[in-house]
ModelCIF file with pLDDT and N, C-alpha, C, O atoms, coordinates in Angstrom:
data_MODEL
#
_entry.id   MODEL 
#
_entity.id                         1 
_entity.type                       polymer 
_entity.pdbx_number_of_molecules   1 
#
_entity_poly.entity_id                      1 
_entity_poly.type                           'polypeptide(L)' 
_entity_poly.nstd_linkage                   no 
_entity_poly.nstd_monomer                   no 
_entity_poly.pdbx_seq_one_letter_code       
;(UNK)(UNK)(UNK)(UNK)(UNK)(UNK)(UNK)(UNK)(UNK)(UNK)(UNK)(UNK)(UNK)(UNK)(UNK)(UNK)
(UNK)(UNK)(UNK)(UNK)(UNK)(UNK)(UNK)(UNK)(UNK)(UNK)(UNK)(UNK)(UNK)(UNK)(UNK)(UNK)
(UNK)(UNK)(UNK)(UNK)(UNK)(UNK)(UNK)(UNK)(UNK)(UNK)(UNK)(UNK)(UNK)
;
_entity_poly.pdbx_seq_one_letter_code_can   XXXXXXXXXXXXXXXXXXXXXXXXXXXXXXXXXXXXXXXXXXXXX 
_entity_poly.pdbx_strand_id                 A 
#
loop_
_entity_poly_seq.entity_id 
_entity_poly_seq.num 
_entity_poly_seq.mon_id 
_entity_poly_seq.hetero 
1 1  UNK n 
1 2  UNK n 
1 3  UNK n 
1 4  UNK n 
1 5  UNK n 
1 6  UNK n 
1 7  UNK n 
1 8  UNK n 
1 9  UNK n 
1 10 UNK n 
1 11 UNK n 
1 12 UNK n 
1 13 UNK n 
1 14 UNK n 
1 15 UNK n 
1 16 UNK n 
1 17 UNK n 
1 18 UNK n 
1 19 UNK n 
1 20 UNK n 
1 21 UNK n 
1 22 UNK n 
1 23 UNK n 
1 24 UNK n 
1 25 UNK n 
1 26 UNK n 
1 27 UNK n 
1 28 UNK n 
1 29 UNK n 
1 30 UNK n 
1 31 UNK n 
1 32 UNK n 
1 33 UNK n 
1 34 UNK n 
1 35 UNK n 
1 36 UNK n 
1 37 UNK n 
1 38 UNK n 
1 39 UNK n 
1 40 UNK n 
1 41 UNK n 
1 42 UNK n 
1 43 UNK n 
1 44 UNK n 
1 45 UNK n 
#
_struct_asym.id          A 
_struct_asym.entity_id   1 
#
loop_
_ma_qa_metric.id 
_ma_qa_metric.mode 
_ma_qa_metric.name 
_ma_qa_metric.software_group_id 
_ma_qa_metric.type 
1 global pLDDT . pLDDT 
2 local  pLDDT . pLDDT 
#
_ma_qa_metric_global.metric_id      1 
_ma_qa_metric_global.metric_value   79.87 
_ma_qa_metric_global.model_id       1 
_ma_qa_metric_global.ordinal_id     1 
#
loop_
_ma_qa_metric_local.label_asym_id 
_ma_qa_metric_local.label_comp_id 
_ma_qa_metric_local.label_seq_id 
_ma_qa_metric_local.metric_id 
_ma_qa_metric_local.metric_value 
_ma_qa_metric_local.model_id 
_ma_qa_metric_local.ordinal_id 
A UNK 1  2 57.00 1 1  
A UNK 2  2 63.00 1 2  
A UNK 3  2 63.00 1 3  
A UNK 4  2 56.00 1 4  
A UNK 5  2 64.00 1 5  
A UNK 6  2 63.00 1 6  
A UNK 7  2 61.00 1 7  
A UNK 8  2 64.00 1 8  
A UNK 9  2 70.00 1 9  
A UNK 10 2 72.00 1 10 
A UNK 11 2 70.00 1 11 
A UNK 12 2 73.00 1 12 
A UNK 13 2 75.00 1 13 
A UNK 14 2 75.00 1 14 
A UNK 15 2 74.00 1 15 
A UNK 16 2 75.00 1 16 
A UNK 17 2 77.00 1 17 
A UNK 18 2 80.00 1 18 
A UNK 19 2 78.00 1 19 
A UNK 20 2 78.00 1 20 
A UNK 21 2 83.00 1 21 
A UNK 22 2 85.00 1 22 
A UNK 23 2 86.00 1 23 
A UNK 24 2 85.00 1 24 
A UNK 25 2 88.00 1 25 
A UNK 26 2 89.00 1 26 
A UNK 27 2 92.00 1 27 
A UNK 28 2 92.00 1 28 
A UNK 29 2 93.00 1 29 
A UNK 30 2 95.00 1 30 
A UNK 31 2 94.00 1 31 
A UNK 32 2 92.00 1 32 
A UNK 33 2 94.00 1 33 
A UNK 34 2 94.00 1 34 
A UNK 35 2 92.00 1 35 
A UNK 36 2 91.00 1 36 
A UNK 37 2 93.00 1 37 
A UNK 38 2 92.00 1 38 
A UNK 39 2 90.00 1 39 
A UNK 40 2 92.00 1 40 
A UNK 41 2 91.00 1 41 
A UNK 42 2 84.00 1 42 
A UNK 43 2 82.00 1 43 
A UNK 44 2 72.00 1 44 
A UNK 45 2 65.00 1 45 
#
loop_
_atom_site.group_PDB 
_atom_site.id 
_atom_site.type_symbol 
_atom_site.label_atom_id 
_atom_site.label_alt_id 
_atom_site.label_comp_id 
_atom_site.label_asym_id 
_atom_site.label_entity_id 
_atom_site.label_seq_id 
_atom_site.pdbx_PDB_ins_code 
_atom_site.Cartn_x 
_atom_site.Cartn_y 
_atom_site.Cartn_z 
_atom_site.occupancy 
_atom_site.B_iso_or_equiv 
_atom_site.pdbx_formal_charge 
_atom_site.auth_seq_id 
_atom_site.auth_comp_id 
_atom_site.auth_asym_id 
_atom_site.auth_atom_id 
_atom_site.pdbx_PDB_model_num 
ATOM 1   N N  . UNK A 1 1  ? 3.263   5.737  -22.644 1.00 57.00 ? 1  UNK A N  1 
ATOM 2   C CA . UNK A 1 1  ? 4.316   4.957  -22.044 1.00 57.00 ? 1  UNK A CA 1 
ATOM 3   C C  . UNK A 1 1  ? 4.658   5.564  -20.679 1.00 57.00 ? 1  UNK A C  1 
ATOM 4   O O  . UNK A 1 1  ? 4.822   6.777  -20.544 1.00 57.00 ? 1  UNK A O  1 
ATOM 5   N N  . UNK A 1 2  ? 4.758   4.718  -19.703 1.00 63.00 ? 2  UNK A N  1 
ATOM 6   C CA . UNK A 1 2  ? 5.091   5.167  -18.347 1.00 63.00 ? 2  UNK A CA 1 
ATOM 7   C C  . UNK A 1 2  ? 6.578   5.462  -18.243 1.00 63.00 ? 2  UNK A C  1 
ATOM 8   O O  . UNK A 1 2  ? 7.388   4.794  -18.886 1.00 63.00 ? 2  UNK A O  1 
ATOM 9   N N  . UNK A 1 3  ? 6.948   6.461  -17.438 1.00 63.00 ? 3  UNK A N  1 
ATOM 10  C CA . UNK A 1 3  ? 8.369   6.840  -17.339 1.00 63.00 ? 3  UNK A CA 1 
ATOM 11  C C  . UNK A 1 3  ? 9.277   5.720  -16.851 1.00 63.00 ? 3  UNK A C  1 
ATOM 12  O O  . UNK A 1 3  ? 10.459  5.689  -17.192 1.00 63.00 ? 3  UNK A O  1 
ATOM 13  N N  . UNK A 1 4  ? 8.738   4.800  -16.058 1.00 56.00 ? 4  UNK A N  1 
ATOM 14  C CA . UNK A 1 4  ? 9.584   3.755  -15.508 1.00 56.00 ? 4  UNK A CA 1 
ATOM 15  C C  . UNK A 1 4  ? 9.559   2.474  -16.343 1.00 56.00 ? 4  UNK A C  1 
ATOM 16  O O  . UNK A 1 4  ? 10.207  1.494  -15.976 1.00 56.00 ? 4  UNK A O  1 
ATOM 17  N N  . UNK A 1 5  ? 8.829   2.462  -17.451 1.00 64.00 ? 5  UNK A N  1 
ATOM 18  C CA . UNK A 1 5  ? 8.772   1.282  -18.308 1.00 64.00 ? 5  UNK A CA 1 
ATOM 19  C C  . UNK A 1 5  ? 10.164  0.961  -18.834 1.00 64.00 ? 5  UNK A C  1 
ATOM 20  O O  . UNK A 1 5  ? 10.873  1.834  -19.334 1.00 64.00 ? 5  UNK A O  1 
ATOM 21  N N  . UNK A 1 6  ? 10.533  -0.281 -18.713 1.00 63.00 ? 6  UNK A N  1 
ATOM 22  C CA . UNK A 1 6  ? 11.841  -0.718 -19.195 1.00 63.00 ? 6  UNK A CA 1 
ATOM 23  C C  . UNK A 1 6  ? 12.966  -0.550 -18.195 1.00 63.00 ? 6  UNK A C  1 
ATOM 24  O O  . UNK A 1 6  ? 14.088  -0.991 -18.443 1.00 63.00 ? 6  UNK A O  1 
ATOM 25  N N  . UNK A 1 7  ? 12.679  0.085  -17.067 1.00 61.00 ? 7  UNK A N  1 
ATOM 26  C CA . UNK A 1 7  ? 13.703  0.258  -16.033 1.00 61.00 ? 7  UNK A CA 1 
ATOM 27  C C  . UNK A 1 7  ? 13.475  -0.775 -14.949 1.00 61.00 ? 7  UNK A C  1 
ATOM 28  O O  . UNK A 1 7  ? 12.334  -1.080 -14.600 1.00 61.00 ? 7  UNK A O  1 
ATOM 29  N N  . UNK A 1 8  ? 14.535  -1.299 -14.429 1.00 64.00 ? 8  UNK A N  1 
ATOM 30  C CA . UNK A 1 8  ? 14.419  -2.289 -13.359 1.00 64.00 ? 8  UNK A CA 1 
ATOM 31  C C  . UNK A 1 8  ? 15.383  -1.922 -12.248 1.00 64.00 ? 8  UNK A C  1 
ATOM 32  O O  . UNK A 1 8  ? 16.442  -2.529 -12.093 1.00 64.00 ? 8  UNK A O  1 
ATOM 33  N N  . UNK A 1 9  ? 14.997  -0.918 -11.482 1.00 70.00 ? 9  UNK A N  1 
ATOM 34  C CA . UNK A 1 9  ? 15.840  -0.504 -10.366 1.00 70.00 ? 9  UNK A CA 1 
ATOM 35  C C  . UNK A 1 9  ? 15.024  -0.522 -9.085  1.00 70.00 ? 9  UNK A C  1 
ATOM 36  O O  . UNK A 1 9  ? 13.859  -0.920 -9.087  1.00 70.00 ? 9  UNK A O  1 
ATOM 37  N N  . UNK A 1 10 ? 15.626  -0.099 -8.015  1.00 72.00 ? 10 UNK A N  1 
ATOM 38  C CA . UNK A 1 10 ? 14.982  -0.135 -6.700  1.00 72.00 ? 10 UNK A CA 1 
ATOM 39  C C  . UNK A 1 10 ? 13.734  0.743  -6.652  1.00 72.00 ? 10 UNK A C  1 
ATOM 40  O O  . UNK A 1 10 ? 12.715  0.349  -6.085  1.00 72.00 ? 10 UNK A O  1 
ATOM 41  N N  . UNK A 1 11 ? 13.813  1.894  -7.229  1.00 70.00 ? 11 UNK A N  1 
ATOM 42  C CA . UNK A 1 11 ? 12.672  2.818  -7.207  1.00 70.00 ? 11 UNK A CA 1 
ATOM 43  C C  . UNK A 1 11 ? 11.486  2.238  -7.983  1.00 70.00 ? 11 UNK A C  1 
ATOM 44  O O  . UNK A 1 11 ? 10.340  2.381  -7.559  1.00 70.00 ? 11 UNK A O  1 
ATOM 45  N N  . UNK A 1 12 ? 11.749  1.603  -9.086  1.00 73.00 ? 12 UNK A N  1 
ATOM 46  C CA . UNK A 1 12 ? 10.689  0.988  -9.877  1.00 73.00 ? 12 UNK A CA 1 
ATOM 47  C C  . UNK A 1 12 ? 9.998   -0.103 -9.080  1.00 73.00 ? 12 UNK A C  1 
ATOM 48  O O  . UNK A 1 12 ? 8.770   -0.195 -9.087  1.00 73.00 ? 12 UNK A O  1 
ATOM 49  N N  . UNK A 1 13 ? 10.764  -0.919 -8.402  1.00 75.00 ? 13 UNK A N  1 
ATOM 50  C CA . UNK A 1 13 ? 10.186  -1.981 -7.579  1.00 75.00 ? 13 UNK A CA 1 
ATOM 51  C C  . UNK A 1 13 ? 9.328   -1.381 -6.473  1.00 75.00 ? 13 UNK A C  1 
ATOM 52  O O  . UNK A 1 13 ? 8.261   -1.908 -6.160  1.00 75.00 ? 13 UNK A O  1 
ATOM 53  N N  . UNK A 1 14 ? 9.780   -0.300 -5.890  1.00 75.00 ? 14 UNK A N  1 
ATOM 54  C CA . UNK A 1 14 ? 9.012   0.362  -4.826  1.00 75.00 ? 14 UNK A CA 1 
ATOM 55  C C  . UNK A 1 14 ? 7.683   0.896  -5.361  1.00 75.00 ? 14 UNK A C  1 
ATOM 56  O O  . UNK A 1 14 ? 6.655   0.782  -4.693  1.00 75.00 ? 14 UNK A O  1 
ATOM 57  N N  . UNK A 1 15 ? 7.701   1.472  -6.550  1.00 74.00 ? 15 UNK A N  1 
ATOM 58  C CA . UNK A 1 15 ? 6.460   1.974  -7.146  1.00 74.00 ? 15 UNK A CA 1 
ATOM 59  C C  . UNK A 1 15 ? 5.464   0.849  -7.387  1.00 74.00 ? 15 UNK A C  1 
ATOM 60  O O  . UNK A 1 15 ? 4.264   1.037  -7.187  1.00 74.00 ? 15 UNK A O  1 
ATOM 61  N N  . UNK A 1 16 ? 5.937   -0.308 -7.808  1.00 75.00 ? 16 UNK A N  1 
ATOM 62  C CA . UNK A 1 16 ? 5.035   -1.433 -8.035  1.00 75.00 ? 16 UNK A CA 1 
ATOM 63  C C  . UNK A 1 16 ? 4.403   -1.887 -6.725  1.00 75.00 ? 16 UNK A C  1 
ATOM 64  O O  . UNK A 1 16 ? 3.204   -2.164 -6.684  1.00 75.00 ? 16 UNK A O  1 
ATOM 65  N N  . UNK A 1 17 ? 5.182   -1.967 -5.664  1.00 77.00 ? 17 UNK A N  1 
ATOM 66  C CA . UNK A 1 17 ? 4.669   -2.420 -4.371  1.00 77.00 ? 17 UNK A CA 1 
ATOM 67  C C  . UNK A 1 17 ? 3.705   -1.401 -3.782  1.00 77.00 ? 17 UNK A C  1 
ATOM 68  O O  . UNK A 1 17 ? 2.622   -1.773 -3.330  1.00 77.00 ? 17 UNK A O  1 
ATOM 69  N N  . UNK A 1 18 ? 4.071   -0.135 -3.779  1.00 80.00 ? 18 UNK A N  1 
ATOM 70  C CA . UNK A 1 18 ? 3.189   0.872  -3.205  1.00 80.00 ? 18 UNK A CA 1 
ATOM 71  C C  . UNK A 1 18 ? 1.908   0.998  -4.015  1.00 80.00 ? 18 UNK A C  1 
ATOM 72  O O  . UNK A 1 18 ? 0.847   1.251  -3.445  1.00 80.00 ? 18 UNK A O  1 
ATOM 73  N N  . UNK A 1 19 ? 1.979   0.830  -5.302  1.00 78.00 ? 19 UNK A N  1 
ATOM 74  C CA . UNK A 1 19 ? 0.782   0.862  -6.134  1.00 78.00 ? 19 UNK A CA 1 
ATOM 75  C C  . UNK A 1 19 ? -0.162  -0.269 -5.790  1.00 78.00 ? 19 UNK A C  1 
ATOM 76  O O  . UNK A 1 19 ? -1.381  -0.097 -5.801  1.00 78.00 ? 19 UNK A O  1 
ATOM 77  N N  . UNK A 1 20 ? 0.397   -1.413 -5.488  1.00 78.00 ? 20 UNK A N  1 
ATOM 78  C CA . UNK A 1 20 ? -0.407  -2.580 -5.108  1.00 78.00 ? 20 UNK A CA 1 
ATOM 79  C C  . UNK A 1 20 ? -1.182  -2.299 -3.826  1.00 78.00 ? 20 UNK A C  1 
ATOM 80  O O  . UNK A 1 20 ? -2.379  -2.575 -3.750  1.00 78.00 ? 20 UNK A O  1 
ATOM 81  N N  . UNK A 1 21 ? -0.511  -1.756 -2.828  1.00 83.00 ? 21 UNK A N  1 
ATOM 82  C CA . UNK A 1 21 ? -1.178  -1.469 -1.557  1.00 83.00 ? 21 UNK A CA 1 
ATOM 83  C C  . UNK A 1 21 ? -2.087  -0.247 -1.647  1.00 83.00 ? 21 UNK A C  1 
ATOM 84  O O  . UNK A 1 21 ? -3.066  -0.148 -0.907  1.00 83.00 ? 21 UNK A O  1 
ATOM 85  N N  . UNK A 1 22 ? -1.779  0.665  -2.529  1.00 85.00 ? 22 UNK A N  1 
ATOM 86  C CA . UNK A 1 22 ? -2.646  1.821  -2.721  1.00 85.00 ? 22 UNK A CA 1 
ATOM 87  C C  . UNK A 1 22 ? -4.043  1.365  -3.138  1.00 85.00 ? 22 UNK A C  1 
ATOM 88  O O  . UNK A 1 22 ? -5.034  2.004  -2.784  1.00 85.00 ? 22 UNK A O  1 
ATOM 89  N N  . UNK A 1 23 ? -4.127  0.283  -3.876  1.00 86.00 ? 23 UNK A N  1 
ATOM 90  C CA . UNK A 1 23 ? -5.416  -0.254 -4.291  1.00 86.00 ? 23 UNK A CA 1 
ATOM 91  C C  . UNK A 1 23 ? -6.297  -0.601 -3.103  1.00 86.00 ? 23 UNK A C  1 
ATOM 92  O O  . UNK A 1 23 ? -7.507  -0.384 -3.150  1.00 86.00 ? 23 UNK A O  1 
ATOM 93  N N  . UNK A 1 24 ? -5.715  -1.134 -2.047  1.00 85.00 ? 24 UNK A N  1 
ATOM 94  C CA . UNK A 1 24 ? -6.485  -1.441 -0.836  1.00 85.00 ? 24 UNK A CA 1 
ATOM 95  C C  . UNK A 1 24 ? -7.078  -0.171 -0.230  1.00 85.00 ? 24 UNK A C  1 
ATOM 96  O O  . UNK A 1 24 ? -8.253  -0.135 0.135   1.00 85.00 ? 24 UNK A O  1 
ATOM 97  N N  . UNK A 1 25 ? -6.263  0.853  -0.129  1.00 88.00 ? 25 UNK A N  1 
ATOM 98  C CA . UNK A 1 25 ? -6.723  2.107  0.471   1.00 88.00 ? 25 UNK A CA 1 
ATOM 99  C C  . UNK A 1 25 ? -7.795  2.752  -0.411  1.00 88.00 ? 25 UNK A C  1 
ATOM 100 O O  . UNK A 1 25 ? -8.786  3.284  0.091   1.00 88.00 ? 25 UNK A O  1 
ATOM 101 N N  . UNK A 1 26 ? -7.592  2.699  -1.699  1.00 89.00 ? 26 UNK A N  1 
ATOM 102 C CA . UNK A 1 26 ? -8.542  3.305  -2.636  1.00 89.00 ? 26 UNK A CA 1 
ATOM 103 C C  . UNK A 1 26 ? -9.864  2.542  -2.671  1.00 89.00 ? 26 UNK A C  1 
ATOM 104 O O  . UNK A 1 26 ? -10.934 3.150  -2.655  1.00 89.00 ? 26 UNK A O  1 
ATOM 105 N N  . UNK A 1 27 ? -9.792  1.209  -2.718  1.00 92.00 ? 27 UNK A N  1 
ATOM 106 C CA . UNK A 1 27 ? -10.992 0.400  -2.914  1.00 92.00 ? 27 UNK A CA 1 
ATOM 107 C C  . UNK A 1 27 ? -11.699 0.001  -1.628  1.00 92.00 ? 27 UNK A C  1 
ATOM 108 O O  . UNK A 1 27 ? -12.913 -0.203 -1.637  1.00 92.00 ? 27 UNK A O  1 
ATOM 109 N N  . UNK A 1 28 ? -10.975 -0.114 -0.531  1.00 92.00 ? 28 UNK A N  1 
ATOM 110 C CA . UNK A 1 28 ? -11.571 -0.577 0.732   1.00 92.00 ? 28 UNK A CA 1 
ATOM 111 C C  . UNK A 1 28 ? -11.118 0.254  1.924   1.00 92.00 ? 28 UNK A C  1 
ATOM 112 O O  . UNK A 1 28 ? -10.579 -0.299 2.882   1.00 92.00 ? 28 UNK A O  1 
ATOM 113 N N  . UNK A 1 29 ? -11.320 1.553  1.891   1.00 93.00 ? 29 UNK A N  1 
ATOM 114 C CA . UNK A 1 29 ? -10.853 2.382  3.008   1.00 93.00 ? 29 UNK A CA 1 
ATOM 115 C C  . UNK A 1 29 ? -11.491 1.987  4.330   1.00 93.00 ? 29 UNK A C  1 
ATOM 116 O O  . UNK A 1 29 ? -10.865 2.125  5.381   1.00 93.00 ? 29 UNK A O  1 
ATOM 117 N N  . UNK A 1 30 ? -12.731 1.498  4.296   1.00 95.00 ? 30 UNK A N  1 
ATOM 118 C CA . UNK A 1 30 ? -13.400 1.091  5.530   1.00 95.00 ? 30 UNK A CA 1 
ATOM 119 C C  . UNK A 1 30 ? -12.687 -0.087 6.188   1.00 95.00 ? 30 UNK A C  1 
ATOM 120 O O  . UNK A 1 30 ? -12.557 -0.131 7.412   1.00 95.00 ? 30 UNK A O  1 
ATOM 121 N N  . UNK A 1 31 ? -12.235 -1.021 5.398   1.00 94.00 ? 31 UNK A N  1 
ATOM 122 C CA . UNK A 1 31 ? -11.520 -2.187 5.940   1.00 94.00 ? 31 UNK A CA 1 
ATOM 123 C C  . UNK A 1 31 ? -10.145 -1.810 6.475   1.00 94.00 ? 31 UNK A C  1 
ATOM 124 O O  . UNK A 1 31 ? -9.714  -2.312 7.513   1.00 94.00 ? 31 UNK A O  1 
ATOM 125 N N  . UNK A 1 32 ? -9.464  -0.929 5.765   1.00 92.00 ? 32 UNK A N  1 
ATOM 126 C CA . UNK A 1 32 ? -8.137  -0.489 6.216   1.00 92.00 ? 32 UNK A CA 1 
ATOM 127 C C  . UNK A 1 32 ? -8.270  0.261  7.535   1.00 92.00 ? 32 UNK A C  1 
ATOM 128 O O  . UNK A 1 32 ? -7.492  0.033  8.462   1.00 92.00 ? 32 UNK A O  1 
ATOM 129 N N  . UNK A 1 33 ? -9.240  1.146  7.624   1.00 94.00 ? 33 UNK A N  1 
ATOM 130 C CA . UNK A 1 33 ? -9.458  1.901  8.851   1.00 94.00 ? 33 UNK A CA 1 
ATOM 131 C C  . UNK A 1 33 ? -9.832  0.979  10.006  1.00 94.00 ? 33 UNK A C  1 
ATOM 132 O O  . UNK A 1 33 ? -9.337  1.155  11.120  1.00 94.00 ? 33 UNK A O  1 
ATOM 133 N N  . UNK A 1 34 ? -10.688 0.010  9.758   1.00 94.00 ? 34 UNK A N  1 
ATOM 134 C CA . UNK A 1 34 ? -11.081 -0.934 10.810  1.00 94.00 ? 34 UNK A CA 1 
ATOM 135 C C  . UNK A 1 34 ? -9.867  -1.727 11.308  1.00 94.00 ? 34 UNK A C  1 
ATOM 136 O O  . UNK A 1 34 ? -9.731  -1.960 12.509  1.00 94.00 ? 34 UNK A O  1 
ATOM 137 N N  . UNK A 1 35 ? -9.004  -2.132 10.410  1.00 92.00 ? 35 UNK A N  1 
ATOM 138 C CA . UNK A 1 35 ? -7.807  -2.874 10.810  1.00 92.00 ? 35 UNK A CA 1 
ATOM 139 C C  . UNK A 1 35 ? -6.878  -2.004 11.649  1.00 92.00 ? 35 UNK A C  1 
ATOM 140 O O  . UNK A 1 35 ? -6.348  -2.458 12.663  1.00 92.00 ? 35 UNK A O  1 
ATOM 141 N N  . UNK A 1 36 ? -6.680  -0.769 11.235  1.00 91.00 ? 36 UNK A N  1 
ATOM 142 C CA . UNK A 1 36 ? -5.816  0.140  11.999  1.00 91.00 ? 36 UNK A CA 1 
ATOM 143 C C  . UNK A 1 36 ? -6.399  0.420  13.388  1.00 91.00 ? 36 UNK A C  1 
ATOM 144 O O  . UNK A 1 36 ? -5.658  0.487  14.369  1.00 91.00 ? 36 UNK A O  1 
ATOM 145 N N  . UNK A 1 37 ? -7.699  0.582  13.471  1.00 93.00 ? 37 UNK A N  1 
ATOM 146 C CA . UNK A 1 37 ? -8.329  0.822  14.767  1.00 93.00 ? 37 UNK A CA 1 
ATOM 147 C C  . UNK A 1 37 ? -8.203  -0.409 15.677  1.00 93.00 ? 37 UNK A C  1 
ATOM 148 O O  . UNK A 1 37 ? -7.967  -0.268 16.877  1.00 93.00 ? 37 UNK A O  1 
ATOM 149 N N  . UNK A 1 38 ? -8.357  -1.598 15.119  1.00 92.00 ? 38 UNK A N  1 
ATOM 150 C CA . UNK A 1 38 ? -8.221  -2.816 15.908  1.00 92.00 ? 38 UNK A CA 1 
ATOM 151 C C  . UNK A 1 38 ? -6.806  -2.956 16.448  1.00 92.00 ? 38 UNK A C  1 
ATOM 152 O O  . UNK A 1 38 ? -6.615  -3.339 17.601  1.00 92.00 ? 38 UNK A O  1 
ATOM 153 N N  . UNK A 1 39 ? -5.819  -2.648 15.625  1.00 90.00 ? 39 UNK A N  1 
ATOM 154 C CA . UNK A 1 39 ? -4.421  -2.727 16.072  1.00 90.00 ? 39 UNK A CA 1 
ATOM 155 C C  . UNK A 1 39 ? -4.123  -1.687 17.138  1.00 90.00 ? 39 UNK A C  1 
ATOM 156 O O  . UNK A 1 39 ? -3.392  -1.967 18.087  1.00 90.00 ? 39 UNK A O  1 
ATOM 157 N N  . UNK A 1 40 ? -4.677  -0.499 16.996  1.00 92.00 ? 40 UNK A N  1 
ATOM 158 C CA . UNK A 1 40 ? -4.420  0.565  17.951  1.00 92.00 ? 40 UNK A CA 1 
ATOM 159 C C  . UNK A 1 40 ? -5.031  0.280  19.314  1.00 92.00 ? 40 UNK A C  1 
ATOM 160 O O  . UNK A 1 40 ? -4.490  0.709  20.333  1.00 92.00 ? 40 UNK A O  1 
ATOM 161 N N  . UNK A 1 41 ? -6.153  -0.438 19.349  1.00 91.00 ? 41 UNK A N  1 
ATOM 162 C CA . UNK A 1 41 ? -6.817  -0.744 20.617  1.00 91.00 ? 41 UNK A CA 1 
ATOM 163 C C  . UNK A 1 41 ? -6.152  -1.905 21.347  1.00 91.00 ? 41 UNK A C  1 
ATOM 164 O O  . UNK A 1 41 ? -6.265  -2.001 22.569  1.00 91.00 ? 41 UNK A O  1 
ATOM 165 N N  . UNK A 1 42 ? -5.481  -2.766 20.650  1.00 84.00 ? 42 UNK A N  1 
ATOM 166 C CA . UNK A 1 42 ? -4.925  -3.985 21.249  1.00 84.00 ? 42 UNK A CA 1 
ATOM 167 C C  . UNK A 1 42 ? -3.575  -3.687 21.919  1.00 84.00 ? 42 UNK A C  1 
ATOM 168 O O  . UNK A 1 42 ? -2.766  -2.921 21.397  1.00 84.00 ? 42 UNK A O  1 
ATOM 169 N N  . UNK A 1 43 ? -3.354  -4.302 23.073  1.00 82.00 ? 43 UNK A N  1 
ATOM 170 C CA . UNK A 1 43 ? -2.057  -4.158 23.753  1.00 82.00 ? 43 UNK A CA 1 
ATOM 171 C C  . UNK A 1 43 ? -0.956  -4.798 22.902  1.00 82.00 ? 43 UNK A C  1 
ATOM 172 O O  . UNK A 1 43 ? -1.146  -5.855 22.300  1.00 82.00 ? 43 UNK A O  1 
ATOM 173 N N  . UNK A 1 44 ? 0.167   -4.143 22.870  1.00 72.00 ? 44 UNK A N  1 
ATOM 174 C CA . UNK A 1 44 ? 1.316   -4.684 22.151  1.00 72.00 ? 44 UNK A CA 1 
ATOM 175 C C  . UNK A 1 44 ? 1.299   -4.397 20.664  1.00 72.00 ? 44 UNK A C  1 
ATOM 176 O O  . UNK A 1 44 ? 2.119   -4.926 19.914  1.00 72.00 ? 44 UNK A O  1 
ATOM 177 N N  . UNK A 1 45 ? 0.378   -3.569 20.242  1.00 65.00 ? 45 UNK A N  1 
ATOM 178 C CA . UNK A 1 45 ? 0.291   -3.271 18.808  1.00 65.00 ? 45 UNK A CA 1 
ATOM 179 C C  . UNK A 1 45 ? 1.436   -2.383 18.381  1.00 65.00 ? 45 UNK A C  1 
ATOM 180 O O  . UNK A 1 45 ? 1.534   -2.023 17.208  1.00 65.00 ? 45 UNK A O  1 
#
């Protein structure tokens, strides 16, 4: 059982959101890096 199971507070919601985005970094680091590099090169980023 996870420590936050059954709790519905702000921290729990944050863990769900960050876990969702962590999947992108874990599964597609090449795509995340390419996106960050494209934003860094563009004016107004």
